[in-house]
C-alpha positions in Angstrom: 79.4 97.6 71.2 81.3 94.5 70.1 80.5 91.1 71.5 83.3 90.5 74.0 83.2 94.1 75.1 79.5 93.9 75.8 80.1 90.6 77.7 82.7 92.4 79.8 80.3 95.3 80.4 77.6 92.9 81.6 80.0 91.0 83.9 81.2 94.3 85.4 77.6 95.4 86.0 77.0 92.2 88.0 80.1 92.7 90.1 80.4 94.3 93.6 82.2 97.3 92.1 80.5 100.7 92.3 79.2 102.2 89.1 82.1 104.6 88.9 84.6 101.7 89.4 82.8 99.6 86.8 83.0 102.5 84.3 86.7 103.1 85.1 87.6 99.4 84.6 85.5 99.3 81.5 87.5 102.1 79.9 90.7 100.2 80.7 89.3 97.0 79.1 88.1 98.9 76.1 91.7 99.8 75.3 92.5 96.1 74.6 92.3 94.6 71.1 89.4 92.3 70.2 91.5 89.1 70.5 92.5 90.0 74.0 88.9 91.1 74.9 87.6 87.6 74.1 90.2 86.0 76.4 89.4 88.5 79.2 85.7 88.0 78.9 86.1 84.2 79.1 88.3 84.4 82.2 86.0 86.8 83.9 83.0 84.7 83.1 84.7 81.7 84.5 85.6 83.5 87.8 83.7 86.8 88.3 85.5 87.3 91.6 88.6 88.3 89.6 86.8 91.5 88.6 87.3 93.0 92.1 90.9 91.7 92.2 91.8 93.2 88.8 90.2 96.5 89.8 92.2 96.6 93.1 95.4 95.8 91.2 94.7 98.5 88.6 93.9 101.1 91.4 97.1 100.2 93.3 99.2 100.6 90.2 97.6 103.9 89.4 98.3 105.2 93.0 101.9 103.9 92.9 102.5 105.6 89.5 101.5 108.9 91.1 104.0 108.4 94.0 106.8 106.9 91.8 107.6 104.4 94.6 109.6 101.6 92.9 109.4 99.3 95.9 105.6 99.5 96.1 105.4 98.9 92.4 107.6 95.8 92.7 105.3 94.5 95.4 102.2 95.0 93.3 103.8 93.2 90.4 104.8 90.3 92.6 101.2 90.0 93.8 99.9 90.2 90.2 102.3 87.5 89.2 101.0 85.3 92.0 97.4 85.9 91.0 98.2 85.1 87.3 99.9 81.8 88.4 96.8 80.9 90.4 94.5 81.4 87.5 96.9 79.7 85.1 97.5 82.6 82.8 
């Protein structure tokens, strides 16, 4: 496993997510390119509480995608935008 991906795996294992949730989010992160993984690993190491927020956001998007509810998706994206502004991304 590459450096940043291993760091993300370790951070996930220290989070409050269940093992299944950790594995699910790890698969999502593993789809990112190495350059993005380094940035993600740094952000998560700086504020591990974001792991839970990122998972909740991912889960909400997945559920909305199944229902195809455009209004719910807009709301999730707005919340995501607010979070990104908070962390300075």
